[in-house]
C-alpha positions as CSV (number, residue, x, y, z in Angstrom):
1,M,138.1,70.4,182.8
2,E,136.3,67.6,180.5
3,F,133.1,68.5,179.2
4,Q,131.1,66.6,176.8
5,Q,127.3,67.4,176.0
6,F,124.3,65.4,174.5
7,E,121.3,66.8,173.5
8,T,117.6,65.8,172.4
9,A,114.3,67.5,171.8
10,V,111.0,66.2,172.0
11,S,108.1,67.4,170.0
12,F,104.4,66.9,170.4
13,R,102.6,69.8,170.3
14,K,104.7,71.8,172.6
15,T,108.8,71.2,172.6
16,V,111.3,70.9,175.2
17,H,115.1,70.5,175.1
18,A,117.4,68.3,177.4
19,Y,121.3,69.0,177.4
20,L,123.2,66.3,179.6
21,K,126.9,67.9,180.1
22,R,129.9,66.5,182.4
23,S,132.5,68.1,184.1
24,G,135.1,65.6,186.0
25,D,132.7,63.2,187.9
26,F,129.8,65.0,187.9
27,W,126.9,65.6,185.3
28,E,124.2,68.2,184.5
29,L,120.7,67.3,183.8
30,T,119.1,70.2,182.2
31,V,115.5,70.7,180.3
32,Y,114.4,73.8,179.4
33,P,110.6,74.4,178.8
34,Y,108.5,75.7,175.9
35,G,107.5,78.8,176.9
36,P,107.3,80.1,180.2
37,G,108.3,77.6,183.1
38,V,111.0,76.9,185.2
39,P,113.8,74.8,183.6
40,Y,114.8,71.7,185.4
41,S,118.3,71.2,186.0
42,R,120.6,69.0,188.6
43,T,124.0,67.5,188.9
44,D,124.9,64.4,189.8
45,S,126.5,61.4,189.5
46,L,125.3,59.7,186.2
47,E,124.3,56.9,187.8
48,L,121.9,59.1,190.7
49,L,120.4,61.2,188.0
50,D,116.7,60.6,187.8
51,V,114.2,60.0,185.0
52,Q,111.3,60.4,187.6
53,D,112.3,63.5,188.6
54,V,112.2,64.8,185.5
55,L,108.8,63.4,184.9
56,S,107.7,64.9,188.3
57,W,109.3,68.5,186.9
58,A,107.3,68.3,183.9
59,K,103.9,67.2,185.7
60,K,103.9,70.1,187.9
61,Q,104.9,71.9,184.5
62,G,101.2,70.9,183.5
63,Y,102.6,68.6,180.2
64,S,100.5,66.1,179.5
65,E,100.9,62.3,180.4
66,K,101.2,61.4,177.1
67,F,103.6,64.0,176.2
68,R,105.4,62.9,179.5
69,S,105.6,59.3,178.5
70,R,107.5,60.8,175.4
71,L,109.6,62.6,177.5
72,K,110.3,59.5,179.4
73,K,111.9,57.9,176.2
74,H,114.1,60.6,175.3
75,I,115.4,61.5,178.8
76,E,116.1,57.5,179.1
77,E,117.9,57.6,175.6
78,L,120.3,60.7,176.5
79,L,121.2,58.7,179.9
80,R,121.8,55.5,178.0
81,N,123.8,57.0,175.6
82,A,126.2,58.9,178.4
83,K,126.7,55.4,179.8
84,D,127.3,54.0,176.1
85,D,130.0,56.0,175.5
86,K,132.9,54.9,177.1
87,S,135.3,57.3,175.8
88,I,133.5,59.9,177.6
89,L,133.3,57.5,181.2
90,T,137.3,57.3,180.9
91,D,139.7,60.3,181.4
């Protein structure tokens, strides 16, 4: 089983950690909140992982619009890096 992991952290008064892991054809995107809260997690093909889902989760967690904007940039970069890394996308 293939396992690849990318990580990003967003710091702006609060910190969340986002992880992207690959297992076979599926990717798991997990975002852990700072302090108490429910983590976001979704497993799907890389093309179907959606930044808007993460932003909806962040809004429910009470993160500000400014913070969600920064989070969006980091998650987009995380997904883009995974898509651009050809060695990871081929077996």
